[in-house]
C-alpha positions, 0 to 999 in steps of 0.5 A: 906535555900537558899545558902549564895552566888550563882554565875551562868554562869557569865562572866565579860569583860573589852573591849576585856579582859575576866576577868571572864569566865562563872563562876558558884559557890555556897557557902552554909551558914555557910562556910569559902570558900577561893578563890585562884589565881594567880595575874590577875586571876579574883578574885577581879572582882568576889568579886566586882560582888558578892557585887554589885560594878560590874555588870556582862555582862552575868549570875547572882549573888544572895546573900541569894536568892537575885538577885544582880541587881533588888534587890541589895539593899536588897542583899547588906544589908546582906553582908559586903565587906573588900577591900585589900586597906582599906579607912578610914577618915583621920580626924576622930578617930576610934570611930567616923568612927565606929559611922558614919558606925553605923548610915549608917546601921541604928543601934540604940545607944544601938546596936552600943555601944554593938557591938563596945564594943565587936569588940574592944575587939575582934580586940584589938581596945582599945589602939587606938580607940580615935586616928585619923586614918591618924596616923594608920599603915596599920595593925591598919586600916586593924583591923578598917575596919574589925570592921566597916564591922561586926558592922552590924553583916552581914550574909555574910563577903567578904574579899580581902586579909585580912591578908596583913600587919597584924603582927602574933598576929593579923593574928591568931585574924582575923583567929579565928574570921573568923572561929568562925563566920563560926561555928556560921552559917554566911559565909566568902568568903575570897580571899587571896594569903597566902596559909597557912591561906587558908589551915588552916582555909577553909572548902573549896577552889576554884582556879581560873586562867585566869578567869576560875574555875579550881577546888573547894573542900576541901583541901583533895579533891584538893590533890587528884585531883592534884595527891596527892600532899602533900601541898596546894602550890603544888596543886596550882602550879600544876593546875595553871601551867596546866591552863597557858599551855592551854593558851599559 
């Protein structure tokens, strides 16, 4: 079976700035992968190339074996992307927005209603599903956008900073949802600054800095590589400080 995500020698430049530098990374199906790095490290650029929103200057991205280029429509149909800033149509209710998304994915009314009912329970949407989204808090918007991303039950869920603005109860709900999807054989690729979340739920962790992938492994493997550091925070700081020294 093809990997969920396969990134091969990918480079992306913006003018003279190299945002992602010769990155290679393989994510198998059924994995919850956490992608960490300082601000400006190349995380969001990498995510946008995975999702087909940006094209690499060199290298290739494949989603479930389909190249995100000549076969981009097939690849995009297999994933869902939740950005760090959720976008909604202010004059639609949450229910209307979900119906609109369901139509874009070609879901039947039965499929749509079943998935909406399931996700409304999982993400606790019931109290505001018939309110206009212009009145939503950031946390409410994040839950709705996540529900919309999951409507077509994608093979791969790509999320950028999913926990920002969420209350502790919703953070727990979202963490449980991600873990459950991975255990059911789906793949979750999560970029986050919340190291505690990554340490608690990720099967493997990758750390990027200055566009280069510094390391990939389980939390225990990363700790061993960072001279037996006690926490993920220690590992992260040690590796990124070493990366900074190399770029001075």
